[in-house]
N, C-alpha and C positions, 0 to 999 in steps of 0.2 A: 053289713058293712059293704060299701061299694067294693067291687072286686079288686080294684087296684089300690085301695087306700093303704092296706098293710104294706104293700110293696113300696109305695112311695115314701111312707114314713120310715121304713127300714133303710131305703136307699139314701134318703137325706141324712139320716142319723149316721149311717155307716160312713158316708163321705166326710162327715164332720168329726168322726171318731168319738161319737157320743157314747157314754157308758151304758151297758145293758140295762141298768136300773131305770134310766130315763127312757130307753126304748120300750121297756115294759110298761111304763106309765103312759106313754103315748099310745101304745097298742091297746091297752085296756079301754081307751076311749073309742076304739073302733070295733069293739066286740071281738077282738082277736081270740080265736079258739085254739091256737097252737100252744106249745109249751112256753114256760118262762124262758126268756133268753138269757144266755150267759156269754162270756167272752169265748167259750169253747164251742157254742152251738149256733150263734146268730147267723153266721155265713151259710151254714147248712140249711137252716130254716128259711132264709131268704132264697137260696137256690131252689129249694123245694117249692116255694110259693111261685117263683118265676117259671119253673118247669110246668106248673099247672095253668099258666097264664093263657087265657083266651085272648089272642091278640086284638081281635076286633072289639071285644067288650072293653078291654083295657084302653084302647085308643078312644073309644066313645066316652069312657070315664074321664080321661085327662084332657080331651079336646077343648072343653070350655075354658081351661086354665092356660092355654097356650096362646101367645101373641101371634105366632106364625104357624100356619097349617103344616108347613114342611117339617116342623119339629116333631110331628107325629111319626116320622120315619124312625125316630130314636126309641119308640115304644115297641121294642122287640126283644126277644130272649137273648140274642147275642150281645146286644148293647148292655142290657141290664146285668147279665152275668159277667160281662167284661168289667163292669164297675167293681165287682167283688175281687178281682185279681190284682 
């Protein structure tokens, strides 16, 4: 799976308050190797994934999908973890 795929699926779903069942279905398509997500653990799982983020690799993964290069500045741990709060 691309390094950041799981992160962005979780981020998008989290912001839209998608139920964990749908998160699990989406993550299965990315070869997610983490535990099944529940309402109790999805934030912790996402934080763990963000903590292991290689910033440059994540930026390279997402760059082709951005209209503005300056949006790459938001691909960092502080911004992503801030979305969880």
